[in-house]
C-alpha positions, -999 to 999 in steps of 0.1 A, spaced: 1 1 -4 16 34 -8 19 61 10 -10 85 0 10 117 11 47 109 -4 41 118 -41 76 101 -59 74 117 -94 75 157 -78 98 148 -48 128 174 -45 163 166 -41 171 176 -6 212 184 -2 221 182 34 204 178 65 172 191 60 155 193 92 129 168 89 157 143 72 177 121 99 201 100 80 222 72 98 259 76 88 291 87 101 312 89 71 300 123 48 271 146 35 250 134 17 225 139 -9 191 126 -8 169 122 -41 134 108 -25 119 105 -63 141 73 -70 123 54 -39 93 49 -58 73 23 -41 62 33 -2 44 8 16 26 15 47 36 -2 81 4 -7 96 -1 -27 61 28 -49 65 19 -55 102 -18 -66 93 -32 -40 111 -45 -21 78 -64 -43 48 -55 -23 15 -89 -12 -4 -102 -36 -35 -107 6 -50 -76 16 -42 -57 30 -74 -21 24 -61 -10 -11 -66 15 -26 -43 43 -40 -53 46 -77 -47 84 -85 -50 87 -53 -26 61 -63 0 72 -102 -3 110 -85 8 95 -65 38 69 -90 47 105 -116 50 124 -89 68 96 -82 96 94 -117 102 127 -120 117 125 -88 133 93 -94 151 110 -125 170 129 -101 189 103 -92 213 109 -52 217 119 -51 176 82 -61 176 72 -32 201 90 -10 179 75 -18 148 40 -16 168 48 20 180 62 31 143 30 17 122 9 34 151 24 68 142 19 59 106 53 56 87 60 37 58 86 21 44 109 22 9 134 10 -3 164 29 -24 197 34 -35 215 61 -6 248 71 -11 260 62 23 254 35 47 222 35 65 190 49 62 169 82 59 136 88 85 118 114 66 98 126 99 69 150 82 61 127 56 62 100 85 89 73 59 119 58 65 139 50 35 160 18 33 192 10 15 193 -13 -14 225 -7 -28 210 -2 -58 202 -41 -63 172 -48 -85 141 -63 -64 144 -102 -81 179 -101 -69 176 -86 -35 152 -113 -30 177 -140 -36 206 -121 -15 205 -130 24 236 -102 26 217 -71 12 183 -85 33 204 -88 65 217 -51 58 186 -37 54 173 -56 87 200 -44 106 196 -8 91 157 -10 96 160 -22 134 182 12 136 156 32 119 133 19 141 146 26 170 149 65 155 116 70 153 109 55 190 130 87 199 113 111 171 76 107 186 93 107 227 117 136 219 119 151 187 102 183 205 125 186 227 150 198 207 134 230 206 135 236 246 165 226 252 200 253 252 226 246 226 249 229 247 223 204 259 208 201 218 247 186 213 239 160 241 211 150 231 217 146 199 251 127 211 230 102 235 202 95 209 229 85 183 244 62 209 215 47 221 202 40 182 237 13 182 233 0 217 199 -8 215 206 -22 185 230 -43 190 203 -58 219 180 -62 197 198 -82 172 218 -104 199 182 -115 205 176 -126 172 213 -141 171 192 -162 206 163 -173 184 186 -188 156 193 -156 135 232 -160 136 238 -147 106 222 -116 111 248 -113 141 280 -119 125 266 -94 92 264 -71 120 296 -75 137 315 -67 103 296 -35 100 315 1 101 297 -1 144 311 -32 151 329 -28 180 299 -19 194 283 -55 186 321 -65 203 315 -47 232 280 -63 239 289 -93 230 316 -97 256 289 -85 282 262 -108 274 285 -139 272 304 -136 298 274 -122 319 241 -141 306 217 -115 332 236 -86 319 214 -89 290 183 -88 315 200 -57 339 208 -37 314 248 -35 318 256 -48 278 234 -25 264 251 4 284 284 -13 280 279 -9 235 263 29 246 296 36 261 317 18 238 299 46 211 316 79 223 355 58 223 352 67 185 361 105 181 341 100 146 313 91 153 307 117 187 322 146 158 297 134 133 270 137 159 279 171 169 281 183 137 246 172 128 233 190 160 247 224 149 238 218 115 198 214 129 210 243 149 214 266 120 187 257 105 168 266 135 186 297 135 175 303 93 137 289 101 129 310 135 150 341 121 149 355 161 178 366 181 170 336 205 157 307 184 168 282 212 152 272 248 170 274 279 159 244 295 188 214 305 185 177 309 178 162 341 191 129 344 159 113 355 142 123 325 171 116 303 173 77 320 134 80 311 135 92 278 158 65 268 142 37 282 139 8 262 100 -3 250 98 -29 284 108 7 301 140 -6 313 161 25 322 191 10 309 215 43 318 198 46 354 230 39 371 249 64 348 223 91 340 244 116 368 276 101 348 259 114 308 256 149 322 287 154 336 314 129 326 334 145 301 339 113 284 301 116 275 296 150 270 330 168 261 339 185 231 366 168 211 370 183 183 381 220 176 361 227 144 328 220 161 340 237 193 346 266 168 311 264 154 292 263 187 309 291 200 299 309 168 261 301 177 265 313 210 282 345 199 255 354 169 227 348 203 243 372 220 251 396 192 228 429 179 223 422 139 220 454 119 218 458 80 225 424 80 259 420 99 263 410 138 279 435 162 289 426 197 279 462 210 249 477 200 264 512 202 289 503 175 261 486 153 240 525 154 274 542 148 282 522 117 247 518 108 228 552 116 197 540 98 189 502 102 191 492 70 214 509 54 245 533 64 225 568 55 
């Protein structure tokens, strides 16, 4: 069943990071052309919660349906993953496959579509490839956790101050990968060992290994959240991941500045440790970060700025908030601004 409010033929090319687009990548900027994602299928239909109309003008692509249905059957073997699927379906999200010029997925929260990378492979070939279906499944798990966050913390960016916008973006990215490791490990225990092996070979495979080290040595660490905490912590050991998340948060703030066009486009709230642990809880309500919730906000390991360029970018944003704009130029002093531009719009 195609998503009625998505019209691929007229979709624009989105360059860089639009406010409504989230992209799982740690390597490069990307150009995203939604027009080549021709078929979109509602999750509610795939989950059997909605029946197609006999008079629906939009035909279902049976090959795409079969591939996604097979992948969802696997993912539903992990109870928490199934809960994420049900939440995404209830939120009205749909899935589509197409080529993404990077690893991962693109989450379009405005149109409620999760775009998954098919690596440019035709559907008939994709249906015969366990490797590429596993790749789609892994990124679907990541994307579903991202949708979960979009529903729970999507609006928090509007009320936080800039420093804490950076923090919540880091925590969101780290949580997505840690929870993905947790869910894919559950699937491994249900007999899908090939999926786990492929996840270990992923660019974030160190997180998988970190999780496995705890889960194998202390089996109860899965139920108590220790293995997920270890995976969460491992995310921060790679400066490339941290810097990429910071860069995305800063670009988001630039977008907020442009859209709101006010001197103070950001809120003044800060993250509360207990609230943070609740926001990042698992679908079964386990607050796996509760034991380190205060460290997340105080420990430089989790919240220190490690990249000079990102730090300069943040300082620039903070300086603009304190500055005085006159005739399109920012000044630190209001008196100096008036001296340069006696008229608000020009020199004269």
